[in-house]
C-alpha positions in Angstrom: -63.0 -47.0 55.8 -65.8 -49.3 56.6 -69.1 -49.6 54.7 -71.0 -48.5 57.8 -68.9 -45.4 58.1 -69.4 -44.6 54.4 -73.1 -45.1 54.8 -73.2 -42.8 57.8 -71.3 -40.1 56.0 -73.6 -40.4 53.0 -76.7 -40.0 55.3 -75.1 -36.9 56.8 -74.5 -35.4 53.4 -78.2 -36.1 52.5 -79.4 -34.6 55.7 -77.3 -31.5 55.3 -78.4 -30.8 51.8 -82.1 -31.5 52.7 -81.8 -29.0 55.6 -80.5 -26.4 53.2 -83.6 -26.9 51.0 -85.8 -26.3 53.9 -83.8 -23.2 54.8 -84.3 -21.9 51.3 -87.9 -22.8 51.4 -88.3 -20.8 54.6 -86.8 -17.7 53.0 -89.1 -18.1 50.0 -92.1 -18.3 52.2 -91.0 -15.2 54.1 -90.6 -13.4 50.8 -94.1 -14.3 49.7 -95.6 -13.2 53.0 -93.7 -9.9 52.8 -94.8 -9.3 49.2 -98.4 -9.9 50.1 -98.1 -7.5 53.1 -96.6 -4.9 50.8 -99.6 -5.3 48.5 -102.1 -5.2 51.3 -100.7 -1.9 52.6 -99.3 -0.6 49.3 -96.0 -0.3 51.3 -93.1 0.4 48.9 -90.6 0.0 51.7 -91.5 -3.7 52.2 -91.6 -4.2 48.5 -88.1 -2.9 48.2 -87.0 -5.4 50.9 -88.5 -8.3 48.9 -86.8 -7.2 45.7 -83.4 -6.8 47.5 -83.6 -10.3 49.0 -83.9 -12.1 45.6 -80.1 -12.3 45.1 -79.8 -14.5 48.2 -82.3 -17.0 46.8 -80.4 -17.2 43.5 -77.2 -17.8 45.4 -78.8 -20.6 47.5 -80.1 -22.3 44.4 -76.6 -22.5 42.9 -75.0 -23.6 46.1 -77.5 -26.4 46.8 -77.4 -27.6 43.2 -73.6 -27.8 43.3 -73.7 -29.8 46.5 -76.2 -32.3 44.9 -73.8 -32.7 42.0 -70.9 -33.2 44.3 -72.7 -35.9 46.3 -73.7 -37.7 43.2 -70.1 -37.6 42.0 -68.6 -38.8 45.3 -71.2 -41.3 46.4 -72.7 -42.5 43.1 -76.1 -43.1 44.8 -78.7 -45.4 43.3 -82.5 -45.9 43.6 -84.3 -43.8 46.2 -81.2 -41.8 47.2 -80.6 -40.8 43.6 -84.2 -39.9 43.2 -84.0 -37.7 46.3 -81.0 -35.8 45.0 -82.7 -35.3 41.6 -85.9 -34.1 43.4 -83.9 -31.7 45.5 -82.4 -30.2 42.4 -85.8 -29.7 40.9 -87.3 -28.5 44.1 -84.8 -25.7 44.6 -85.5 -24.6 41.0 -89.2 -24.3 41.9 -88.4 -22.5 45.1 -86.2 -20.0 43.2 -89.0 -19.4 40.7 -91.5 -18.9 43.5 -89.2 -16.3 44.9 -89.1 -14.7 41.4 -92.9 -14.5 41.6 -92.7 -12.8 45.0 -90.3 -10.3 43.5 -92.8 -9.7 40.6 -95.6 -9.0 43.1 -93.4 -6.5 44.9 -92.4 -4.7 41.7 -96.1 -4.4 40.6 -97.0 -3.3 44.1 -94.6 -0.3 43.8 -96.4 0.7 40.5 -99.8 0.4 42.1 -98.8 2.4 45.1 -98.3 5.4 42.9 -101.8 5.1 41.4 -104.7 6.1 43.6 -107.1 4.2 41.4 -105.6 0.9 42.6 -107.4 1.4 45.9 -110.8 1.4 44.3 -110.5 -2.2 43.2 -111.6 -4.9 45.6 -108.7 -7.5 45.7 -110.3 -9.9 48.2 -109.6 -12.9 45.9 -105.9 -11.9 45.6 -105.5 -11.7 49.3 -107.2 -15.0 49.8 -105.2 -16.8 47.1 -102.0 -15.3 48.5 -102.8 -16.8 51.9 -103.6 -20.1 50.2 -100.4 -20.1 48.2 -98.3 -19.5 51.4 -100.1 -22.3 53.1 -99.6 -25.0 50.5 -96.0 -24.0 50.0 -95.4 -24.3 53.7 -97.2 -27.7 53.7 -95.2 -28.8 50.7 -92.0 -28.1 52.5 -93.2 -30.0 55.6 -94.2 -32.9 53.4 -90.8 -32.8 51.7 -89.1 -33.0 55.1 -91.2 -36.1 56.1 -91.4 -37.5 52.5 -95.2 -37.7 53.2 -97.0 -38.8 50.0 -100.4 -38.5 51.5 -99.8 -34.8 52.4 -98.3 -34.3 48.9 -101.5 -35.6 47.2 -103.6 -33.2 49.3 -101.4 -30.3 48.2 -102.0 -31.2 44.6 -105.8 -31.2 45.2 -105.6 -27.9 47.1 -103.8 -26.1 44.3 -107.0 -26.3 42.3 -108.6 -23.9 44.8 -106.0 -21.2 44.0 -106.7 -21.7 40.3 -110.4 -21.1 41.0 -109.7 -17.9 42.9 -107.6 -16.7 40.1 -110.3 -17.3 37.5 -112.9 -15.6 39.7 -110.7 -12.5 40.1 -110.0 -12.3 36.3 -113.8 -12.2 35.7 -114.2 -9.4 38.3 -111.3 -7.5 36.8 -112.8 -7.7 33.3 -116.0 -6.2 34.8 -114.1 -3.3 36.4 -112.2 -2.5 33.3 -115.3 -2.7 31.1 -117.2 -0.3 33.3 -114.3 2.2 33.6 -111.5 2.1 31.0 -109.4 4.3 33.2 -108.9 1.2 35.4 -107.3 -0.8 32.6 -103.7 0.0 33.6 -104.1 -0.9 37.3 -106.3 -3.8 36.4 -103.5 -5.3 34.3 -101.1 -4.9 37.2 -103.5 -6.7 39.5 -103.9 -9.4 36.9 -100.1 -9.8 36.8 -100.0 -10.2 40.5 -102.9 -12.7 40.6 -101.1 -14.8 38.0 -97.9 -14.6 40.0 -99.7 -16.0 43.0 -101.2 -18.8 40.9 -97.7 -19.7 39.7 -96.5 -19.9 43.3 -99.3 -22.5 43.9 -98.1 -24.4 40.8 -94.5 -24.5 42.2 -95.8 -25.9 45.5 -97.7 -28.5 43.5 -94.6 -29.4 41.6 -92.7 -29.9 44.9 -95.5 -32.2 46.1 -95.2 -34.3 42.9 -91.4 -34.7 43.4 -92.1 -36.1 46.9 -94.3 -38.8 45.3 -91.5 -39.5 42.8 -88.9 -40.0 45.5 -91.0 -42.3 47.6 -92.9 -44.3 44.9 -90.3 -44.1 42.0 -93.0 -42.9 39.6 -93.0 -39.7 37.7 -96.5 -38.3 38.3 -96.0 -35.0 36.4 -98.7 -34.2 33.9 -100.9 -37.0 35.2 -104.5 -36.2 36.3 -105.2 -35.6 39.9 -107.0 -38.9 40.3 -104.2 -40.9 38.9 -101.7 -39.0 41.0 -103.7 -39.6 44.2 -103.9 -43.3 43.5 -100.1 -43.5 43.1 -99.5 -41.5 46.3 -101.8 -43.6 48.4 -100.9 -47.0 46.9 
């Protein structure tokens, strides 16, 4: 077997596993959108669908991770190819955890749907942060497909806006619960949901950081946003 043929087959293996990551990402994105729709409408039927689909995400994570391990064992990749496979393994872990957060939103939504007091709380910040989380996850997956470090750096910056929405909603929740202690239970459920959305943004940010790692060969986790941006744009 020629070196050229081996290289072509290796490229095919990488393309296949990368496409599976994007497929998994699309499913996670759909789960988050559905979970937010369930929350907006207090629709327990949609929430049940989100919860039921979680097993599929778990299966995909295991399957893709196993394929990465098989490629490493068969091909013994080096440099950027090895970094890509390592990043894929970490990316699917973050996608699965983002799916877990969607499931948490759905479960809390079912609880809230049973409590009429939930409808008295203005959740504009939750709705906005949910839309933002879906957007940056979608863009993170697009940047992953193109290995676009500039887009990845922007995603890291934009995650800060979700954090700010979360903090603003927490302040409002405290006000609601202070004024009416009967709202403490539903307030805590909404707080749990807001935190789940913030975590989805964090997972999208993590995926963006892995893109920079693949392309630049530098681990930018735990670095400040300015340092990360300099690395991504260098």
